[in-house]
C-alpha positions as CSV (number, residue, x, y, z in Angstrom):
1,M,0.0,0.0,0.0
2,L,1.3,3.4,-1.0
3,L,1.0,6.3,1.4
4,Y,1.1,9.9,0.0
5,Y,1.3,12.9,2.2
6,I,0.4,16.2,0.6
7,T,1.6,19.3,2.5
8,D,-0.2,22.5,3.5
9,R,1.8,24.7,5.7
10,R,-1.1,27.1,6.1
11,A,-2.9,24.5,8.2
12,F,-0.4,24.9,11.0
13,A,-0.7,27.5,13.7
14,G,1.2,30.7,13.9
15,G,2.8,33.1,11.5
16,D,4.8,32.3,8.4
17,A,8.0,31.3,10.2
18,A,6.2,29.1,12.6
19,Q,4.2,27.4,9.9
20,R,7.3,26.8,7.9
21,T,9.1,25.3,10.9
22,S,6.1,23.0,11.6
23,L,5.9,21.9,8.0
24,L,9.5,20.9,7.8
25,R,9.3,19.1,11.1
26,R,6.2,17.2,9.8
27,V,8.0,16.3,6.6
28,A,10.9,14.9,8.6
29,D,8.5,12.9,10.8
30,A,6.7,11.6,7.8
31,A,9.9,10.4,6.1
32,R,11.1,8.8,9.3
33,A,7.7,7.1,9.7
34,G,8.0,5.6,6.2
35,V,5.6,7.6,4.1
36,D,6.2,6.6,0.5
37,Y,5.7,10.0,-1.2
38,I,5.5,13.5,0.0
39,Q,4.1,16.2,-2.3
40,L,5.3,19.7,-1.5
41,R,2.1,21.5,-2.5
42,E,2.7,25.1,-1.5
43,K,1.1,26.8,-4.5
44,D,1.0,30.3,-3.1
45,L,4.7,30.7,-2.8
46,A,6.8,32.7,-5.3
47,S,9.4,30.8,-7.2
48,R,12.3,31.8,-5.0
49,E,10.5,31.0,-1.8
50,L,9.3,27.7,-3.1
51,E,12.8,26.8,-4.2
52,R,14.2,27.6,-0.8
53,L,11.5,25.6,1.0
54,S,12.0,22.7,-1.5
55,L,15.7,22.5,-0.7
56,E,14.9,22.4,3.0
57,A,12.2,19.8,2.6
58,I,14.5,17.6,0.5
59,R,17.1,17.8,3.2
60,A,14.5,16.9,5.8
61,V,13.5,13.8,3.8
62,R,17.0,12.6,3.0
63,D,18.2,13.0,6.6
64,N,15.4,10.8,7.8
65,S,14.7,8.2,5.1
66,A,16.4,6.3,2.2
67,V,13.1,5.4,0.6
68,T,10.6,8.4,0.9
69,R,10.4,10.3,-2.3
70,L,9.7,14.1,-2.4
71,L,7.7,15.5,-5.3
72,I,7.1,19.2,-6.1
73,N,3.6,20.2,-7.1
74,C,3.5,21.3,-10.8
75,R,6.9,23.0,-10.9
76,T,9.1,20.7,-12.9
77,D,11.7,23.5,-13.1
78,I,12.1,23.8,-9.4
79,A,12.0,20.0,-8.9
80,L,14.9,19.7,-11.2
81,A,16.8,22.6,-9.8
82,C,16.5,21.4,-6.3
83,G,17.2,17.7,-6.9
84,A,13.7,16.5,-6.0
85,D,12.6,13.0,-6.7
86,G,9.9,14.0,-9.1
87,V,6.9,16.1,-9.8
88,H,3.1,16.0,-9.3
89,L,1.0,17.3,-12.3
90,A,-2.5,18.7,-12.5
91,S,-4.8,16.7,-14.8
92,N,-4.7,19.5,-17.5
93,E,-0.9,19.9,-17.6
94,L,1.7,18.6,-20.0
95,P,1.7,14.8,-20.4
96,A,3.9,12.8,-18.1
97,S,5.8,11.5,-21.1
98,T,6.8,15.1,-22.0
99,I,7.9,15.8,-18.4
100,R,10.0,12.6,-18.4
101,A,11.7,13.6,-21.7
102,L,12.5,17.0,-20.3
103,W,13.8,15.5,-17.1
104,K,16.1,13.1,-18.8
105,K,17.8,16.1,-20.6
106,C,18.7,17.6,-17.3
107,S,19.2,14.6,-15.0
108,D,20.3,11.0,-15.1
109,R,17.8,10.1,-12.3
110,E,14.4,8.6,-13.3
111,P,11.7,10.9,-11.9
112,A,8.5,9.8,-10.1
113,V,5.6,11.4,-11.8
114,G,2.1,11.6,-10.3
115,V,-1.0,13.1,-11.8
116,S,-4.2,14.4,-10.3
117,A,-7.4,12.8,-11.6
118,H,-11.0,13.5,-11.1
119,A,-12.6,10.9,-13.3
120,L,-11.9,7.6,-15.1
121,K,-10.7,9.4,-18.3
122,D,-8.1,11.3,-16.3
123,V,-6.8,8.1,-14.8
124,Q,-6.6,6.4,-18.2
125,R,-4.9,9.4,-19.7
126,A,-2.3,9.5,-16.9
127,Q,-1.5,5.8,-17.4
128,S,-1.3,6.0,-21.2
129,E,1.0,9.0,-21.0
130,G,3.5,7.3,-18.7
131,A,2.7,8.5,-15.2
132,D,3.7,6.3,-12.2
133,F,0.4,6.9,-10.5
134,A,-2.8,8.9,-10.5
135,V,-4.4,10.5,-7.4
136,L,-8.2,10.2,-7.8
137,A,-10.2,12.8,-5.9
138,P,-12.4,13.7,-4.2
139,I,-13.6,10.2,-3.2
140,F,-15.6,11.4,-0.3
141,E,-17.6,14.6,0.3
142,K,-15.5,17.5,1.6
143,V,-18.1,19.5,3.5
144,Q,-15.7,22.3,4.4
145,I,-15.1,23.3,0.8
146,G,-18.4,22.1,-0.7
147,A,-17.0,19.4,-2.9
148,K,-19.2,16.4,-3.5
149,G,-17.3,13.1,-3.5
150,I,-17.3,11.0,-6.7
151,G,-17.7,7.9,-4.5
152,L,-16.3,4.4,-4.0
153,D,-18.0,3.1,-7.2
154,A,-16.0,5.6,-9.3
155,L,-12.8,4.6,-7.5
156,R,-13.6,0.9,-8.1
157,E,-14.3,1.5,-11.8
158,A,-11.0,3.4,-12.2
159,C,-9.0,0.8,-10.4
160,S,-10.5,-2.1,-12.4
161,A,-9.8,-0.4,-15.7
162,M,-6.1,-0.2,-15.2
163,S,-4.1,-2.5,-17.4
164,S,-0.7,-2.5,-15.7
165,E,0.5,-3.5,-12.2
166,R,3.2,-0.9,-12.6
167,F,0.6,1.9,-12.5
168,A,-1.1,2.8,-9.2
169,V,-4.3,4.6,-8.3
170,L,-4.4,6.4,-5.0
171,A,-7.6,7.6,-3.2
172,L,-7.8,11.2,-2.0
173,G,-10.5,13.5,-0.6
174,G,-12.0,13.0,2.8
175,V,-10.0,9.8,3.3
176,N,-9.4,9.0,7.0
177,L,-8.6,6.0,9.2
178,A,-12.2,4.9,9.2
179,N,-12.8,4.8,5.5
180,A,-9.3,4.0,4.2
181,P,-10.2,0.2,4.3
182,D,-13.1,0.9,2.0
183,C,-10.8,2.6,-0.5
184,L,-8.4,-0.4,-0.5
185,Q,-11.3,-2.8,-0.9
186,A,-12.4,-0.8,-3.9
187,G,-9.1,-1.5,-5.5
188,A,-7.0,1.5,-4.6
189,D,-3.2,0.9,-4.3
190,G,-3.0,3.4,-1.5
191,V,-4.3,6.6,0.1
192,A,-3.3,10.2,-0.1
193,G,-4.2,13.1,2.1
194,I,-3.3,16.4,3.9
195,R,-5.0,16.1,7.3
196,L,-4.6,12.3,7.3
197,F,-0.8,12.7,7.7
198,Q,-0.5,16.3,8.9
199,S,-2.7,16.3,12.0
200,G,-2.7,14.0,15.0
201,N,-0.2,11.4,16.0
202,L,1.6,10.5,12.8
203,K,3.3,7.4,14.2
204,E,-0.1,6.0,15.3
205,T,-1.7,6.9,12.0
206,M,1.1,5.1,10.1
207,K,0.8,2.1,12.3
208,R,-2.9,1.7,11.7
209,L,-2.6,2.3,8.0
210,R,0.1,-0.3,7.6
211,K,-2.0,-2.9,9.3
212,L,-4.7,-2.6,6.6
């Protein structure tokens, strides 16, 4: 099962400096706990600030894990400049195959490429274009932002349509410890989340997820 932590420093208490410190501490904790992927998703930051934070996050990951991979949201240029492990793409961005080709011109390391998906067609496109995985969302209703979930049936349909064991589908959107087993039973290869990994006792969360 793949576990995918998506960051949101603004969810932490305090001002900018305190939020940044809390985020980097959580990234280090997540890497130490064995999260498979961490997506640095701080979309509001200017390029220079995002690059600086990316470098610190990469250091936090590599100081604490040899297996956790850190991806930068959407910014392939910053991911390459900072030596990140890959990039996470929106469903309407350049194809994963194009990103891989660009990456290989600049680095001898194979990138991890994830893609956001909101329907079966997005998942199919992500696979056909060479992504490593798709993050399908929102599975469950997210009352706080008024987003209606697509449901477990849509997740099941997307997972059953995949033609390669090398491609993974992760469930995102309202996923918690109570409903994560339902996502796995529907065929998901793992779960993704912000609050799932960013709030509460991470060690206990990871222990319970790994038991599923």
